[in-house]
LUMRO-653273 format. One record per residue (C-alpha): residue in three letters; x, y, z. Coordinates in Angstrom, 3 decimals, m for minus. Each point is the difference from the previous one (the first is absolute). Example, Ala and Ser with C-alpha at 12.3 -4.5 7.8 and 13.67 -1.06 7.14 Angstrom:
<pts>
+--------+----------+----------+----------+
: residu :        x :        y :        z :
+--------+----------+----------+----------+
:    Ala :   12.300 :   m4.500 :    7.800 :
:    Ser :    1.370 :    3.440 :   m0.660 :
+--------+----------+----------+----------+
</pts>
This chain:
<pts>
+--------+----------+----------+----------+
: residu :        x :        y :        z :
+--------+----------+----------+----------+
:    Met :    4.118 :   22.291 :  m18.341 :
:    Gly :   m3.607 :    0.949 :    0.881 :
:    Leu :   m0.655 :    0.989 :   m3.722 :
:    Ser :   m3.320 :   m0.102 :   m1.329 :
:    Phe :   m0.612 :   m2.528 :   m3.147 :
:    Thr :   m1.310 :    2.878 :   m1.865 :
:    Glu :    3.985 :    1.982 :    0.841 :
:    Ile :    1.904 :   m3.086 :   m1.030 :
:    Glu :   m1.746 :    0.388 :   m3.397 :
:    Arg :    1.331 :    3.235 :   m0.082 :
:    Lys :    3.144 :   m1.037 :    0.196 :
:    Thr :    0.683 :   m3.462 :   m0.950 :
:    Gly :   m2.377 :   m0.060 :   m3.065 :
:    Val :   m1.860 :   m2.798 :    1.539 :
:    Gln :   m4.120 :    0.518 :   m0.134 :
:    Ala :   m1.359 :   m0.070 :    3.529 :
:    His :   m2.092 :   m2.979 :   m0.167 :
:    Thr :    3.352 :   m1.812 :   m1.714 :
:    Ala :    2.112 :    0.757 :    2.970 :
:    Arg :   m2.958 :   m0.504 :    2.547 :
:    Tyr :    0.001 :   m3.858 :   m2.007 :
:    Ile :    3.450 :   m0.209 :    0.988 :
:    Tyr :    0.177 :    0.726 :    3.565 :
:    Ala :   m3.378 :   m1.754 :    0.923 :
:    Thr :    1.770 :   m3.267 :   m2.082 :
:    Ala :    3.449 :    0.871 :    2.121 :
:    Val :   m1.893 :    0.309 :    3.054 :
:    Arg :   m2.098 :   m3.443 :   m0.708 :
:    Ser :    3.339 :   m1.722 :   m0.457 :
:    Ala :    1.741 :    1.457 :    2.856 :
:    Gly :   m3.145 :   m0.033 :    2.484 :
:    Asn :    0.908 :    2.429 :    1.379 :
:    Glu :    0.760 :    3.682 :   m0.505 :
:    Asp :    3.914 :    0.406 :    1.145 :
:    Phe :    1.608 :    1.641 :   m2.728 :
:    Tyr :    2.604 :   m2.014 :   m0.500 :
:    Asp :   m1.771 :   m2.575 :   m0.167 :
:    Val :   m2.497 :    1.967 :   m2.149 :
:    Leu :    3.050 :    1.181 :   m2.170 :
:    Ala :    1.371 :   m3.666 :   m0.630 :
:    Cys :   m3.151 :   m1.472 :   m1.156 :
:    Cys :   m0.703 :    2.970 :   m2.819 :
:    Glu :    2.319 :   m1.777 :   m2.804 :
:    Ala :   m2.046 :   m0.655 :   m3.338 :
:    Gly :   m1.778 :   m3.488 :    0.714 :
:    Asp :    0.030 :   m2.784 :   m2.722 :
:    Arg :   m2.863 :    0.915 :   m1.774 :
:    Ser :   m2.423 :   m2.943 :   m1.189 :
:    Gly :   m1.107 :    1.646 :   m3.376 :
:    Arg :   m1.183 :   m1.994 :   m2.367 :
:    Pro :    0.121 :   m3.589 :   m0.382 :
:    Val :    2.596 :   m1.931 :   m2.642 :
:    Arg :   m2.025 :   m2.243 :   m1.620 :
:    Ile :    2.838 :   m1.919 :   m1.351 :
:    Glu :    3.919 :   m0.088 :    1.712 :
:    Asp :    2.463 :    0.251 :   m1.655 :
:    Gly :    2.225 :   m2.815 :    0.372 :
:    Ser :   m3.553 :   m2.446 :    0.123 :
:    Gln :   m0.595 :   m2.954 :   m1.508 :
:    Leu :   m3.106 :    2.319 :   m1.517 :
:    Ser :    2.382 :    2.133 :   m1.003 :
:    Thr :    2.771 :   m2.685 :   m2.047 :
:    Asp :   m2.951 :   m1.729 :   m1.319 :
:    Ile :   m0.818 :    3.313 :   m2.043 :
:    Arg :    3.514 :    1.459 :   m1.320 :
:    Glu :   m0.085 :   m4.334 :   m1.236 :
:    Ala :   m3.405 :    0.256 :   m1.634 :
:    Val :    1.199 :    3.112 :   m1.895 :
:    Leu :    3.799 :   m0.957 :   m0.716 :
:    Arg :   m0.986 :   m3.499 :   m1.111 :
:    Leu :   m3.039 :    1.857 :   m2.605 :
:    Pro :    2.310 :    2.732 :   m0.871 :
:    Glu :   m2.446 :    0.735 :   m2.579 :
:    Glu :   m3.648 :    0.096 :    1.047 :
:    Lys :   m0.896 :    3.648 :    1.876 :
:    Gln :    1.715 :   m1.012 :    3.988 :
:    Cys :   m4.144 :    0.178 :    0.733 :
:    Ser :   m0.594 :   m2.631 :   m2.251 :
:    Ala :    2.558 :   m2.158 :    1.350 :
:    Val :   m0.733 :    0.297 :    3.003 :
:    Asp :   m2.966 :   m1.559 :   m1.076 :
:    Gln :    0.560 :   m2.869 :   m2.259 :
:    Glu :    2.346 :   m0.825 :    2.855 :
:    Asn :   m3.396 :   m0.387 :    2.739 :
:    Ile :    1.499 :    1.959 :    1.904 :
:    Glu :   m2.081 :    1.359 :    2.747 :
:    Ile :    0.004 :    3.618 :    1.683 :
:    Pro :   m1.697 :    0.702 :    3.068 :
:    Ala :   m2.672 :    2.940 :   m1.431 :
:    Gln :    0.635 :    2.902 :    0.585 :
:    Ser :   m3.460 :    2.052 :    1.917 :
:    Gly :   m2.489 :    0.488 :   m3.267 :
:    Gln :    1.698 :   m1.936 :   m3.220 :
:    Lys :   m0.037 :   m3.153 :   m1.326 :
:    Arg :    2.990 :   m0.247 :   m0.403 :
:    Pro :    4.307 :    1.405 :    0.971 :
:    Ser :    0.449 :    3.309 :   m1.427 :
:    Arg :    2.341 :    0.523 :   m3.195 :
:    Ser :    1.647 :    2.069 :    2.170 :
:    Met :    1.060 :   m2.568 :    2.920 :
:    Ile :    1.186 :   m2.326 :   m2.162 :
:    Gln :    2.556 :    2.372 :   m2.034 :
:    Arg :    0.885 :    1.837 :    3.803 :
:    Ile :    0.530 :   m4.281 :    0.748 :
:    Thr :    2.638 :    0.325 :   m3.252 :
:    His :    2.046 :    3.190 :    0.594 :
:    Lys :    0.238 :    0.064 :    3.475 :
:    His :    0.548 :   m4.078 :    1.922 :
:    Thr :    1.711 :   m2.387 :   m1.144 :
:    His :    0.496 :   m3.944 :    0.699 :
:    Glu :    1.798 :   m3.123 :   m0.078 :
:    Ser :    0.729 :   m1.152 :   m3.294 :
:    Ala :    0.232 :   m4.280 :   m0.049 :
:    Leu :    0.465 :   m0.166 :   m3.998 :
:    Lys :    2.328 :    3.134 :    0.406 :
:    Glu :    1.997 :   m1.209 :    2.975 :
:    Arg :    0.216 :    3.295 :    1.166 :
:    Gln :   m2.154 :    3.712 :    1.560 :
:    Val :   m2.168 :    1.046 :   m3.085 :
:    Gly :   m0.169 :    4.566 :    0.605 :
:    Glu :   m2.366 :    2.027 :   m1.827 :
:    Ile :   m1.949 :   m1.607 :   m3.207 :
:    Val :   m1.219 :    2.388 :   m2.322 :
:    Arg :   m1.902 :    0.057 :   m4.020 :
:    Ala :    2.239 :    0.928 :   m2.755 :
:    Ala :   m0.034 :   m0.226 :   m3.602 :
:    Gln :    0.329 :   m3.766 :   m0.934 :
:    Pro :    3.017 :   m0.703 :   m3.218 :
:    Thr :   m0.272 :   m2.255 :   m2.497 :
:    Lys :    2.595 :   m1.818 :   m1.140 :
:    Pro :    1.975 :    0.212 :   m3.751 :
:    Arg :   m2.497 :   m3.090 :   m2.482 :
:    Leu :    3.787 :    0.422 :   m2.633 :
:    Asn :    2.876 :   m1.615 :    1.356 :
:    Lys :    2.858 :    0.397 :   m2.370 :
:    Gly :   m0.263 :   m2.991 :   m1.887 :
:    Asp :   m3.723 :    1.388 :   m1.474 :
:    Asn :    1.237 :    4.099 :   m0.373 :
:    Glu :    3.409 :   m1.761 :   m2.458 :
:    Lys :   m2.304 :   m2.153 :   m2.099 :
:    Lys :   m2.513 :    2.977 :   m0.641 :
:    Arg :    2.883 :    2.218 :   m1.040 :
:    Lys :    1.653 :   m2.475 :   m1.747 :
:    Thr :   m3.439 :   m0.879 :   m1.711 :
:    Thr :   m1.001 :    3.904 :   m0.227 :
:    Ser :    3.843 :    0.586 :   m1.731 :
:    Gln :   m0.870 :   m2.709 :   m2.422 :
:    Trp :   m3.192 :    1.167 :   m0.871 :
:    Ile :    1.603 :    3.823 :   m0.338 :
:    Val :    2.953 :   m1.379 :   m2.053 :
:    Asp :   m2.413 :   m2.041 :   m2.646 :
:    Glu :   m2.216 :    3.052 :   m0.164 :
:    Leu :    2.925 :    2.595 :   m1.575 :
:    His :    0.924 :   m2.895 :   m2.086 :
:    Gln :   m4.046 :    0.393 :   m2.007 :
:    Gly :    1.267 :    3.788 :    0.094 :
:    Ser :   m2.190 :    1.286 :    3.758 :
:    Ile :    1.042 :    3.279 :    1.761 :
:    Phe :   m0.416 :   m0.908 :    3.806 :
:    Ile :    0.006 :    3.691 :    1.478 :
:    Cys :    1.552 :   m2.079 :    4.213 :
:    Ser :    0.114 :    2.364 :    3.468 :
:    Asp :    0.543 :   m3.174 :    1.788 :
:    Glu :   m0.845 :   m3.713 :    0.352 :
:    Ser :   m2.758 :    0.002 :    2.143 :
:    Phe :   m2.825 :   m2.516 :    0.334 :
:    His :   m3.515 :    1.187 :    0.640 :
:    Glu :   m2.451 :   m3.279 :    2.124 :
:    Ile :   m3.318 :   m0.274 :   m0.016 :
:    Gly :   m0.936 :   m1.602 :    2.658 :
:    Gly :    1.795 :   m0.384 :    3.251 :
:    Gly :   m3.295 :    0.100 :    2.588 :
:    Pro :   m0.497 :    3.272 :    1.544 :
:    Arg :    2.674 :    3.661 :    0.233 :
:    Lys :   m1.258 :    0.636 :    2.973 :
:    Lys :    2.205 :   m1.203 :    2.989 :
:    Gln :   m1.386 :   m1.841 :    2.381 :
:    Arg :   m0.047 :    0.950 :    3.698 :
:    Ile :    1.686 :   m2.586 :    2.340 :
:    Ser :    0.383 :   m0.262 :    3.923 :
:    Arg :    3.862 :   m0.624 :    0.833 :
:    Glu :    2.566 :    0.428 :    2.679 :
:    Lys :    1.617 :    4.134 :   m0.178 :
:    Gly :    3.142 :   m1.213 :   m1.238 :
:    Glu :   m0.010 :   m3.075 :   m1.306 :
:    Pro :    0.512 :   m0.013 :   m3.857 :
:    Gly :   m2.052 :    0.687 :   m2.366 :
:    Glu :    0.561 :   m2.299 :   m2.288 :
:    His :   m0.905 :   m3.341 :    2.771 :
:    Tyr :   m3.525 :    1.214 :   m1.554 :
:    Ala :    1.109 :    0.113 :   m3.004 :
:    Arg :   m3.354 :   m1.170 :   m2.361 :
:    Pro :    1.428 :   m1.542 :   m3.336 :
:    Gln :   m1.554 :    2.166 :   m2.803 :
:    Gly :   m2.471 :   m1.055 :   m1.496 :
:    Ser :   m0.880 :   m2.225 :   m4.056 :
:    Val :    0.340 :    2.475 :   m3.000 :
:    Gln :   m2.603 :   m0.617 :   m2.922 :
:    Phe :    2.635 :    1.296 :   m2.287 :
:    Ala :    2.848 :    2.033 :   m0.392 :
:    Ile :    1.125 :    3.003 :   m2.745 :
:    Met :    3.330 :    1.228 :   m0.548 :
:    Gln :    0.146 :    4.426 :   m1.165 :
+--------+----------+----------+----------+
</pts>
């Protein structure tokens, strides 16, 4: 008591103008300058901060997250656009920022009627590819290859083979596509079938 704001700054490290503001706010809250009343009002008050545009658990947050999961192969902003979900635009922006949608997918949660449980963090990950050939197809190709080799050997051909491996031409893009899915959920649920192969050669 009895210290100037400059002395308070030197002793506590709180800048003099900040200490003055805290004191004035506490006095205004207390309604008087009684030491103990003012002290009781010196606690950090709630700050409004930047207003939250989309609340966690709100219907808009749920709609955005469901759209991202419904269209996993689309980029998150594109999925929201395709679902025609209207998001309040930020000042000076024509459309919601990508970072805001990513924050909703990573930080928010929602109750899913389809999954009948709460859905947590949604992440972007490489989409797995389902094998195109089943056991029967592999066996048929191996038998065909073996018969052809036997026939060629009977005709005097010489083979130098390291493995019975097929090199396939076609089958779609080799680069795996990134998709949106719930973190921790098996990637097999989002796997896509391998594209059709134009032809294959044995080496």
